[in-house]
Backbone as a chain_set.jsonl record, in Angstrom:
{"seq": "XXXXXXXXXXXXXXXXXXXXXXXXXXXXXXXXXXXXXXXXXXXXXXXXXXXXXXXXXXXXXXXXXXXX", "coords": {"N": [[99.848, 50.269, 25.425], [96.555, 51.426, 24.697], [95.687, 54.13, 24.132], [97.504, 55.172, 23.133], [98.345, 56.889, 21.172], [96.188, 58.675, 20.476], [94.77, 61.884, 20.794], [94.381, 63.968, 23.52], [91.881, 65.611, 23.377], [90.481, 63.91, 22.283], [90.281, 61.531, 23.691], [88.923, 62.474, 25.923], [86.34, 63.179, 24.755], [85.39, 60.722, 23.876], [85.055, 59.392, 26.63], [83.116, 61.229, 27.304], [81.29, 61.038, 25.503], [80.294, 58.353, 26.503], [79.167, 59.174, 28.733], [77.084, 60.916, 28.277], [75.565, 58.815, 27.129], [74.97, 57.347, 28.782], [73.519, 59.041, 30.308], [71.0, 59.403, 28.732], [70.109, 56.844, 29.045], [69.155, 56.695, 31.56], [67.388, 58.389, 31.817], [65.56, 57.17, 30.212], [64.882, 54.75, 31.52], [65.836, 52.101, 30.604], [68.587, 50.383, 30.339], [71.366, 50.646, 28.29], [73.759, 50.702, 27.945], [75.679, 48.814, 29.254], [77.876, 46.579, 31.121], [80.479, 46.213, 29.582], [80.868, 48.879, 28.637], [80.959, 50.09, 31.012], [83.381, 49.124, 31.819], [85.103, 50.249, 29.767], [85.113, 52.767, 29.966], [86.264, 53.156, 32.551], [88.414, 52.685, 31.755], [89.188, 54.445, 30.042], [89.08, 56.652, 31.997], [91.077, 56.479, 33.502], [92.931, 56.677, 31.905], [92.993, 59.56, 31.225], [93.186, 60.451, 33.725], [96.02, 59.649, 34.005], [97.281, 61.532, 32.435], [97.037, 63.661, 33.592], [94.805, 65.066, 33.397], [91.319, 66.479, 34.013], [88.145, 65.264, 34.716], [84.835, 64.917, 35.683], [83.818, 61.826, 37.423], [81.79, 59.076, 35.83], [78.069, 59.151, 36.512], [76.611, 56.073, 37.36], [73.557, 54.471, 36.328], [70.738, 52.792, 38.766], [71.207, 49.407, 40.005], [68.647, 48.558, 39.27], [67.417, 48.912, 37.544], [65.546, 48.468, 34.022], [67.236, 46.273, 32.173], [68.726, 45.831, 28.447]], "CA": [[98.542, 51.044, 26.028], [95.685, 51.135, 23.248], [95.448, 55.131, 23.876], [99.059, 56.33, 23.071], [98.592, 57.823, 19.644], [94.987, 59.4, 20.527], [94.759, 63.268, 21.3], [93.731, 64.223, 24.69], [90.25, 65.728, 23.127], [89.521, 62.655, 21.57], [90.081, 60.737, 25.028], [87.809, 62.996, 26.665], [85.237, 63.077, 23.538], [85.114, 59.143, 23.929], [84.649, 59.543, 27.875], [81.735, 62.024, 27.488], [80.318, 60.449, 24.75], [79.693, 57.287, 27.154], [78.484, 59.955, 29.961], [75.86, 61.577, 27.684], [74.583, 57.863, 27.071], [74.627, 56.821, 30.496], [72.243, 60.106, 31.002], [70.136, 59.021, 28.371], [69.868, 55.346, 29.579], [68.792, 56.693, 33.019], [66.206, 58.831, 31.189], [64.76, 56.359, 29.426], [64.768, 53.722, 32.304], [66.428, 51.379, 29.78], [70.124, 50.51, 30.46], [71.996, 49.977, 27.039], [75.442, 50.651, 28.36], [76.124, 47.9, 30.43], [79.479, 46.256, 31.821], [81.361, 46.499, 28.65], [80.536, 50.207, 28.25], [81.559, 50.617, 32.014], [85.024, 48.758, 31.809], [85.578, 51.212, 28.741], [84.93, 54.179, 30.676], [87.172, 52.781, 33.68], [89.881, 52.752, 31.094], [89.314, 56.137, 29.642], [88.939, 57.359, 33.46], [92.721, 55.954, 33.949], [93.947, 57.396, 30.591], [92.527, 60.783, 31.612], [94.357, 60.969, 34.873], [97.4, 59.155, 33.786], [97.367, 62.4, 31.058], [96.82, 64.826, 34.13], [93.654, 65.719, 32.87], [90.393, 66.228, 34.838], [86.724, 64.949, 34.407], [84.067, 63.849, 37.026], [83.49, 60.122, 37.128], [80.319, 58.898, 35.304], [77.235, 58.212, 37.394], [76.018, 54.961, 36.402], [72.487, 54.17, 37.111], [70.65, 51.733, 39.575], [71.091, 47.951, 39.066], [67.529, 47.504, 39.144], [66.885, 49.314, 35.958], [65.365, 47.29, 33.337], [68.05, 46.086, 30.456], [68.284, 45.273, 26.951]], "C": [[97.857, 51.583, 24.644], [95.292, 52.838, 23.272], [96.813, 56.367, 23.212], [98.994, 57.103, 21.857], [97.227, 58.494, 19.347], [95.233, 60.979, 21.523], [94.074, 63.31, 22.935], [91.96, 64.856, 24.501], [89.968, 64.553, 22.719], [89.263, 61.683, 22.854], [88.962, 60.961, 25.832], [86.85, 63.099, 25.882], [84.831, 61.639, 24.007], [84.399, 59.174, 25.542], [83.126, 60.258, 27.485], [80.556, 61.572, 26.826], [79.399, 59.071, 25.633], [79.017, 58.094, 28.348], [77.036, 60.147, 29.253], [74.648, 60.073, 27.404], [73.981, 57.315, 28.132], [73.303, 57.803, 30.647], [71.052, 59.673, 30.177], [69.414, 57.662, 28.438], [69.064, 56.084, 30.788], [67.546, 57.732, 32.582], [65.162, 58.442, 31.115], [64.214, 54.911, 30.117], [65.095, 52.225, 31.818], [67.724, 51.396, 29.711], [70.549, 49.88, 28.936], [73.278, 49.904, 27.236], [75.564, 49.848, 29.471], [77.444, 47.78, 30.928], [80.19, 46.761, 30.816], [81.752, 47.969, 28.313], [81.213, 50.925, 29.778], [82.982, 50.272, 32.222], [85.526, 49.987, 30.884], [85.834, 52.588, 29.571], [85.759, 54.087, 31.821], [88.594, 53.092, 32.919], [90.409, 53.805, 30.544], [89.562, 56.751, 30.873], [90.577, 57.322, 33.635], [93.478, 56.268, 33.229], [94.123, 58.805, 31.049], [93.265, 61.491, 32.98], [95.738, 60.421, 34.664], [97.929, 60.607, 33.335], [97.349, 63.526, 32.118], [95.816, 65.323, 33.597], [92.545, 65.605, 33.865], [89.204, 65.946, 33.983], [86.022, 64.305, 35.259], [83.616, 62.601, 36.276], [81.912, 60.453, 36.627], [79.214, 58.35, 36.372], [76.41, 56.998, 36.535], [74.47, 54.726, 37.408], [72.393, 53.121, 38.148], [70.888, 50.329, 38.81], [69.679, 47.689, 38.669], [66.726, 48.101, 38.189], [66.333, 48.145, 35.279], [66.602, 47.296, 31.89], [67.596, 45.433, 29.543], [69.337, 44.424, 26.697]], "O": [[98.491, 52.062, 23.703], [94.49, 53.084, 22.371], [96.959, 57.569, 22.99], [99.781, 58.039, 21.715], [96.994, 58.874, 18.2], [95.74, 61.076, 22.64], [93.222, 62.485, 23.264], [91.044, 64.609, 25.285], [88.803, 64.238, 22.957], [88.174, 61.131, 23.016], [88.209, 60.124, 26.33], [85.919, 63.143, 26.686], [83.747, 61.572, 24.587], [83.187, 58.97, 25.605], [82.11, 59.565, 27.44], [79.375, 61.593, 27.173], [78.201, 58.835, 25.475], [78.185, 57.421, 28.958], [76.018, 59.583, 29.655], [73.418, 60.119, 27.439], [72.83, 56.93, 28.336], [72.219, 57.377, 31.048], [70.01, 59.537, 30.818], [68.305, 57.449, 27.95], [67.893, 55.722, 30.673], [66.62, 57.665, 33.39], [64.096, 58.856, 31.57], [63.424, 54.132, 29.583], [64.716, 51.255, 32.474], [68.234, 52.321, 29.08], [70.112, 48.808, 28.518], [73.938, 49.021, 26.689], [75.539, 50.313, 30.611], [78.123, 48.781, 31.155], [80.647, 47.881, 31.047], [82.829, 48.232, 27.777], [81.819, 51.996, 29.781], [83.737, 51.078, 32.767], [86.404, 50.701, 31.367], [86.887, 53.226, 29.599], [86.064, 55.218, 32.198], [89.597, 53.611, 33.409], [91.59, 54.145, 30.477], [90.473, 57.573, 30.78], [91.159, 58.365, 33.934], [94.676, 56.276, 33.511], [95.253, 59.249, 31.255], [93.714, 62.623, 33.166], [96.617, 60.947, 35.347], [99.007, 60.942, 33.826], [97.682, 64.588, 31.594], [96.106, 66.446, 33.185], [92.67, 64.67, 34.656], [89.147, 66.263, 32.795], [86.391, 63.206, 35.671], [83.232, 62.385, 35.127], [81.157, 61.407, 36.816], [79.394, 57.305, 36.998], [75.816, 57.036, 35.458], [74.303, 54.778, 38.626], [73.396, 52.527, 38.544], [70.826, 50.085, 37.604], [69.411, 46.787, 37.876], [65.531, 47.855, 38.024], [66.506, 47.004, 35.708], [66.717, 48.093, 30.959], [66.6, 44.711, 29.487], [69.38, 43.793, 25.641]]}, "num_chains": 1, "name": "protein.A"}
């Protein structure tokens, strides 16, 4: 488990950091947070659930946005 030595706070912080960047992408119309970030967010969300913590799912932008 890659997250075993990380605190709950840090796991939540990493997830929220991805959420913040996805929101910034949505505002700009340019998607910088692609599939690797989505996969990482999914891993983090599974760990958050495993620990019995709660967070809202990240709302990813539509696929028709411009990507870099």
